[in-house]
N, C-alpha and C positions, 0 to 999 in steps of 0.2 A: 362975649368973645368966645371963640371956639377953643376946645380943648383937644390936644393931640394925644392919642392913646397908642402906645407901642403895639406893633403887629407881632403876634407870636411867631417865632421861628424866622423872622426877617429882621436882621440888624439894620438900623438906620431907617426903617419904614414905620410910618405912623398913620393912624386913621384920624381924620378930622371928625370930631363928634357931631358937628352940625351938618356938614355936607356928605359925610361918610366917604369922602375921597381919600385915597391912599397918597401919602406924601413921602417923598424920599428926602431925608435931611442929611444924607451922606455927602458932604461937601467935596471930599476927595474924589468920589466916584463921579460927581457932576463935573468937576474940573477935568478929569480924565476923558469924560464923554465930550466935553467942549473941545478939548485938544484933538481928539480923533475926528470930530466934525470939521474942525478947521483944516486938518490935514487932508481930508477928503475933498473939501472945497478947493484947496490949493492944487491938488492933483487934477481936479476937473478944469480949473483955469489953465493949467499947463497943457492938458490934453486938448482943450479948445484952441489954444495958441498953435499947437502942433498941427491940428487939422487945418487951420487957416494958412499956415506956412506951406503945407502940402498942396492945398488948393492953389496957392500962388505959384508954386513950382510947376504944377500941372499947366497953368495958364501960360507960363513962360515957355514950356515945352511945345505947346500948341503954336505959339508965335514963332518959335525956331523952326518947327516943321513947315509952317506956311512959308517962311522966308527961304528955307532950303528948297522947297518945291518951286518957288518963283525964280530963284537964282539958277537952278539947274534945268528949268523947263526948256530954255532956249538952247 
């Protein structure tokens, strides 16, 4: 089983003695990262929905323009 050795000058960071990987064991920092990630994902979903709504409005405006041109052509 691997042993985790504290990294000098870095609180919450450990080096795995077998793989030499650096491991962050700071659970609060990880939870904060996950919250930020979720927030960004939510904003991206909202932005995608706004883009879709704008495309729908553009389509409706084109329909109204065509209708207007046909109505007043005669």
